[in-house]
C-alpha positions in Angstrom: -57.9 -40.3 -15.6 -59.6 -42.0 -18.6 -56.2 -43.2 -19.9 -55.3 -44.7 -16.5 -58.7 -46.4 -16.3 -58.2 -48.0 -19.7 -54.7 -49.0 -18.8 -55.9 -50.8 -15.7 -58.6 -52.5 -17.7 -56.2 -53.8 -20.3 -53.4 -54.9 -18.0 -55.7 -56.7 -15.5 -53.9 -57.6 -12.2 -50.4 -57.1 -13.3 -49.1 -54.8 -10.4 -45.5 -54.5 -11.4 -46.4 -53.2 -14.9 -48.8 -50.7 -13.2 -46.1 -49.5 -10.8 -43.6 -49.0 -13.7 -46.2 -47.0 -15.7 -47.2 -44.8 -12.7 -43.4 -44.1 -12.0 -43.1 -43.1 -15.7 -46.0 -40.8 -15.5 -44.7 -39.2 -12.2 -41.3 -38.8 -13.7 -42.7 -36.9 -16.8 -44.8 -34.7 -14.4 -41.7 -33.8 -12.4 -39.8 -33.1 -15.6 -42.5 -30.8 -16.8 -42.3 -28.9 -13.6 -38.6 -28.5 -13.7 -38.7 -27.4 -17.4 -41.4 -25.0 -16.5 -39.4 -23.4 -13.8 -36.3 -23.3 -16.0 -37.9 -21.8 -19.0 -40.2 -19.6 -16.9 -37.2 -18.1 -15.1 -35.2 -17.5 -18.3 -38.1 -15.6 -19.9 -38.1 -13.2 -16.9 -34.3 -12.8 -17.4 -34.9 -12.1 -21.1 -37.5 -9.4 -20.2 -35.1 -7.7 -17.8 -32.3 -7.7 -20.4 -34.5 -6.1 -23.0 -35.6 -3.5 -20.4 -32.0 -2.9 -19.6 -31.3 -2.4 -23.4 -34.2 0.1 -23.5 -32.8 2.2 -20.6 -29.1 1.9 -21.5 -28.4 5.4 -20.1 -29.9 4.7 -16.8 -28.0 1.5 -16.3 -24.8 3.1 -17.1 -25.5 5.6 -14.4 -26.4 2.9 -12.1 -23.2 1.1 -12.8 -21.1 4.3 -12.0 -23.0 4.7 -8.7 -22.3 1.1 -7.9 -18.7 1.6 -8.6 -18.7 4.6 -6.3 -20.3 2.5 -3.5 -17.8 -0.3 -3.9 -14.9 2.0 -3.7 -16.3 3.7 -0.6 -16.8 0.3 1.0 -13.1 -0.7 0.2 -11.9 2.5 1.8 -13.9 2.0 4.9 -12.7 -1.6 5.1 -9.1 -0.2 4.8 -9.8 2.3 7.6 -11.1 -0.5 9.8 -8.0 -2.5 9.1 -5.7 0.4 10.1 -7.7 1.0 13.3 -7.4 -2.5 14.7 -6.0 -0.9 17.9 -8.7 0.0 20.4 -9.4 3.5 21.3 -7.9 4.2 24.7 -10.0 6.6 27.0 -7.6 6.8 29.9 -3.8 6.6 30.3 -3.6 7.0 34.1 -5.3 5.3 36.9 -5.6 8.7 38.6 -8.4 9.5 35.9 -10.7 7.5 38.1 -10.9 10.2 40.6 -13.8 9.0 42.8 -12.0 5.8 43.5 -9.0 7.8 44.8 -11.4 10.0 47.0 -11.9 8.3 50.3 -15.1 10.3 50.9 -16.8 9.1 47.6 -19.7 6.6 48.0 -19.9 3.3 46.2 -22.7 4.5 44.1 -20.6 7.5 42.9 -17.8 5.2 42.1 -20.0 2.7 40.2 -21.8 5.6 38.3 -18.5 7.1 37.3 -17.1 3.8 36.2 -20.2 3.0 34.0 -20.2 6.4 32.3 -16.5 6.7 31.7 -14.8 3.3 31.7 -17.2 0.4 31.2 -16.5 -1.5 27.9 -13.8 1.0 27.1 -10.0 0.5 26.9 -7.5 2.0 29.3 -3.7 1.9 29.5 -2.7 2.0 33.1 0.4 1.3 35.1 0.6 -0.4 38.4 2.3 -3.2 40.4 1.8 -6.9 40.1 0.1 -8.5 43.1 -0.5 -12.1 41.7 -0.3 -13.8 38.3 -2.7 -16.8 37.8 -3.6 -19.2 35.1 -7.0 -21.1 35.0 -8.2 -23.2 32.1 -6.0 -21.4 29.6 -7.0 -18.0 30.9 -4.3 -15.7 32.4 -5.0 -13.1 34.9 -3.0 -10.5 36.9 -4.1 -8.7 40.0 -2.8 -5.2 39.7 -2.4 -2.7 42.5 -2.6 1.0 41.7 -3.1 2.7 45.2 -0.5 2.2 47.9 -3.4 1.6 50.4 -4.8 -1.3 48.5 -4.3 -4.7 50.1 -5.0 -7.3 47.3 -5.7 -5.5 44.0 -7.5 -2.6 42.4 -7.9 -4.2 38.9 -8.0 -7.8 37.9 -6.9 -8.1 34.3 -7.6 -11.1 32.1 -4.9 -11.2 29.3 -5.0 -12.6 25.8 -3.5 -16.0 25.4 -0.8 -14.6 23.3 0.6 -12.7 26.3 1.7 -15.8 28.1 5.4 -15.4 27.4 5.3 -12.0 28.9 3.2 -13.1 31.8 5.6 -15.9 32.7 8.3 -13.3 33.4 6.3 -11.3 35.9 6.9 -11.6 39.7 5.0 -10.1 42.7 6.0 -6.5 43.1 7.0 -6.0 39.4 5.8 -2.8 37.7 3.3 -3.4 34.8 1.8 -1.3 32.2 -1.2 -2.8 30.3 -4.0 -2.0 27.9 -7.3 -3.7 28.6 -11.1 -3.3 28.2 -12.7 -2.4 31.6 -15.8 -4.7 32.2 -16.9 -4.4 35.8 -16.6 -2.3 39.0 -16.8 -4.1 42.3 -16.4 -2.4 45.8 -14.9 -5.6 47.4 -13.2 -7.4 44.6 -12.2 -4.3 42.7 -12.5 -3.7 39.0 -12.3 -6.3 36.2 -10.8 -5.9 32.8 -10.4 -8.3 29.9 -8.5 -8.5 26.4 -5.3 -7.4 28.2 -2.1 -6.7 26.6 1.2 -6.0 28.3 2.8 -2.7 26.9 
C-alpha cells in the first residue's frame, strides 16, 4: 500500500499512467496465482511418484488387478453386443390365458399382464386389422382371437420396418416381436419397438 501511495504522490493527476500501472500489478498478481497453482500441483505429483517408487510391489499388484478389471469389462461389453436381441417371454398369444377366459375379470387380466408381460418382449402371430402411419410412426392393429372386432394388440413398429409394413393388407397373417407396454379393456393391449418376423 505504501508503494501505491508514493506512486500516486509522484504522478499527481495522471490517470492513464495510474491505470497502466494498476493493470501491470494486477497482471503480476494473476501470474503469481497461476504459477502457484502449476508448481503447487506438480509438487503433489512428485510426492505421489516418490510414494509409488517406495511401494513398487504394491503398484505392480494394483496394475495387474486393473488389467483384470479392464478385461472383465471388455468381456461384458462383448456379451452385451451379442445379446442385442431382446429376451422374449412369450411366443404364443395363448400364453395370456386370462384374456382368453371369458369369465376372467378386468382386474385379473390387468394384474396378469403387469406381472407377466409389461415392458417385456413377446413374439406373437395374428391377423392384420389395419395399418396406419402418423407423424413417421407406423402402427398395426392385430387380431388374435376370432371373437375380436377391431384388435387385440396395437403394435407400433420401428421406422426401419416401413418397407415390410407397406406390403401388408387387411386380413394378412403377421408375426411380430414387440415390447408390451399397456393393457386396456376397451382399446386392447399396446406394444412398441415392433419388428416383423
